[in-house]
C-alpha positions as CSV (number, residue, x, y, z in Angstrom):
1,M,136.6,171.9,65.9
2,E,136.4,174.7,68.4
3,T,139.5,176.5,69.8
4,L,139.6,176.1,73.6
5,I,141.5,178.5,75.9
6,T,143.0,177.9,79.4
7,E,145.2,180.1,81.6
8,R,148.4,179.1,79.8
9,L,147.3,177.3,76.7
10,V,145.4,177.5,73.4
11,L,144.0,174.3,72.2
12,R,143.3,174.7,68.5
13,P,143.1,172.6,65.3
14,F,146.4,171.4,63.9
15,R,147.8,173.3,60.9
16,N,150.4,172.5,58.3
17,E,152.7,175.1,59.9
18,D,152.9,172.9,63.0
19,L,155.2,170.5,61.3
20,E,158.6,171.6,62.8
21,D,157.3,171.7,66.4
22,F,155.4,168.5,65.9
23,Y,158.4,166.6,64.6
24,E,160.6,168.1,67.4
25,Y,158.6,166.4,70.2
26,A,157.4,163.3,68.2
27,R,160.9,162.2,67.4
28,N,161.9,162.2,71.1
29,P,162.4,158.5,72.2
30,N,160.9,159.4,75.7
31,V,157.6,160.7,74.3
32,G,155.9,158.3,71.9
33,P,156.6,155.0,73.6
34,N,154.7,156.2,76.7
35,A,151.6,156.6,74.5
36,G,152.3,153.4,72.5
37,W,153.7,154.8,69.3
38,K,157.3,154.7,67.9
39,P,159.3,157.9,67.8
40,H,159.0,159.6,64.4
41,E,162.0,158.8,62.2
42,S,161.6,161.7,59.7
43,K,159.7,164.9,59.0
44,E,157.9,163.1,56.2
45,E,156.5,160.6,58.7
46,S,155.4,163.5,61.0
47,R,153.9,165.3,58.0
48,E,151.7,162.3,57.1
49,I,150.5,162.0,60.7
50,L,149.9,165.8,60.9
51,E,147.8,165.6,57.7
52,R,145.7,162.9,59.3
53,F,145.2,165.0,62.5
54,I,144.1,167.9,60.3
55,A,141.6,165.7,58.3
56,E,140.2,163.8,61.2
57,E,139.5,166.8,63.5
58,E,139.8,164.8,66.7
59,S,142.9,166.2,68.2
60,W,143.8,169.7,69.3
61,A,147.3,171.2,69.0
62,I,148.4,172.3,72.5
63,I,150.0,175.8,72.1
64,H,151.8,177.5,75.0
65,K,150.6,181.1,75.1
66,D,154.0,182.5,76.3
67,T,155.9,181.1,73.3
68,D,153.2,180.4,70.7
69,K,154.9,177.0,70.4
70,L,153.2,173.7,69.7
71,I,154.0,171.5,72.7
72,G,151.7,168.5,72.4
73,S,148.3,167.2,71.4
74,I,145.1,166.2,73.1
75,G,142.1,164.6,71.6
76,L,138.7,162.9,72.0
77,H,138.6,159.6,70.0
78,N,136.2,156.7,69.6
79,D,136.9,154.1,72.2
80,A,137.1,150.8,70.4
81,R,136.4,149.0,73.7
82,R,133.0,150.6,74.2
83,N,130.0,150.5,71.9
84,N,128.3,153.8,72.8
85,S,128.2,156.9,70.5
86,R,128.1,159.2,73.5
87,V,131.5,157.9,74.8
88,K,134.9,159.2,73.8
89,M,138.4,158.3,74.8
90,L,140.8,161.0,75.9
91,G,144.3,160.7,74.5
92,Y,147.2,163.1,74.9
93,V,151.0,163.6,74.5
94,L,153.3,166.4,75.7
95,D,156.8,167.5,74.7
96,E,159.2,166.3,77.4
97,A,160.4,169.8,78.1
98,Y,157.0,170.6,79.6
99,W,156.5,167.5,81.8
100,G,155.8,168.1,85.5
101,Q,154.3,171.6,85.1
102,G,150.6,170.7,85.3
103,I,150.1,171.6,81.6
104,M,148.5,168.3,80.6
105,T,146.1,168.4,83.6
106,E,145.1,172.0,82.6
107,A,144.5,170.9,79.0
108,A,142.7,167.7,80.0
109,K,140.3,169.6,82.3
110,R,139.4,172.0,79.6
111,V,138.8,169.2,77.1
112,L,136.6,167.4,79.6
113,K,134.5,170.5,80.1
114,Y,134.0,170.7,76.4
115,A,133.2,167.0,76.2
116,F,130.5,167.1,78.8
117,E,129.1,170.6,78.4
118,N,129.3,171.1,74.6
119,L,129.3,167.6,73.1
120,D,126.9,166.2,75.8
121,L,128.9,163.0,76.2
122,N,127.9,160.7,79.0
123,L,131.3,159.2,79.6
124,V,134.9,159.8,78.8
125,S,137.4,157.0,79.1
126,V,141.2,157.1,79.3
127,Y,143.9,154.5,79.4
128,H,147.6,154.3,80.4
129,Y,150.3,151.7,80.5
130,P,151.3,150.5,84.0
131,S,154.7,152.1,83.8
132,N,153.4,155.6,82.8
133,N,153.0,157.2,86.2
134,R,152.9,160.7,84.8
135,S,149.8,159.9,82.8
136,K,148.3,158.2,85.8
137,R,148.8,161.4,87.8
138,V,147.0,163.5,85.2
139,I,144.1,161.0,85.2
140,E,143.8,161.1,89.0
141,K,144.0,165.0,89.1
142,C,141.1,165.1,86.6
143,G,138.8,163.0,88.8
144,F,138.7,159.8,86.7
145,H,137.7,156.5,88.4
146,Y,139.8,153.4,88.0
147,E,137.8,150.6,86.3
148,G,140.5,147.9,86.1
149,T,143.4,146.5,84.2
150,L,142.9,145.1,80.7
151,R,145.6,142.4,80.8
152,R,147.8,142.0,77.8
153,A,145.5,144.5,75.9
154,N,148.0,146.2,73.6
155,E,150.7,145.1,71.2
156,L,153.0,148.0,70.5
157,Y,155.0,149.0,67.5
158,D,158.0,147.0,68.7
159,G,156.0,143.8,69.3
160,S,155.9,144.1,73.1
161,I,152.6,143.4,74.9
162,H,151.4,145.6,77.6
163,D,148.5,145.8,80.1
164,S,146.2,148.8,79.9
165,M,145.0,150.6,83.0
166,C,141.4,151.7,82.3
167,Y,139.6,154.7,83.9
168,S,136.4,156.6,83.2
169,L,134.5,159.7,84.2
170,T,130.7,160.0,83.8
171,K,129.0,163.3,83.2
172,G,127.5,163.1,86.7
173,E,130.9,162.5,88.3
174,Y,132.4,165.3,86.3
175,R,129.7,167.7,87.6
176,G,130.2,166.6,91.1
177,Y,134.0,166.9,90.9
178,R,133.8,170.2,89.1
179,D,131.5,171.6,91.8
180,T,134.0,170.6,94.6
181,T,136.9,172.2,92.7
182,Q,135.6,175.6,92.0
183,A,139.0,177.1,92.9
184,C,140.3,175.4,89.8
185,P,139.6,177.7,86.7
186,N,139.8,174.7,84.3
187,Y,136.6,173.1,85.4
């Protein structure tokens, strides 16, 4: 897994030393539920998930350059709703203290560049729950196209059922969007 750099961020593989920062944001009750997972109840729970991130090599740790602090994660995962080996699903989460600063958009644009230019994917998908307007805004800023709503698509950890808003970006759309946003150093 390559390390990716942006103006403010380093996206690198997770390490065991990330446990404290990881647990700090993963236990926040405002963070996990927006992505469909329950807040972590213990460092041991965070350690088990962190070990899985390290082994799977699908998610980057988002490190803020100014503080060298782990502030979130972003990854490219198999999309269970699509049967195509050249498609990945973008997933991300960010420490609440960093919301509203354009950080996730910056990270997502860098991962999309890697996905299309290095991995030669032909499509990246992304999903959000209807109530997660922050995620919707990141998706829009990255140039994704709304495909539709998968009604009652996800049962969450608490038994609640939610719709899933579905978006995608093809390699050609990425190239066209990138070419019209040259002022943005992340594309």
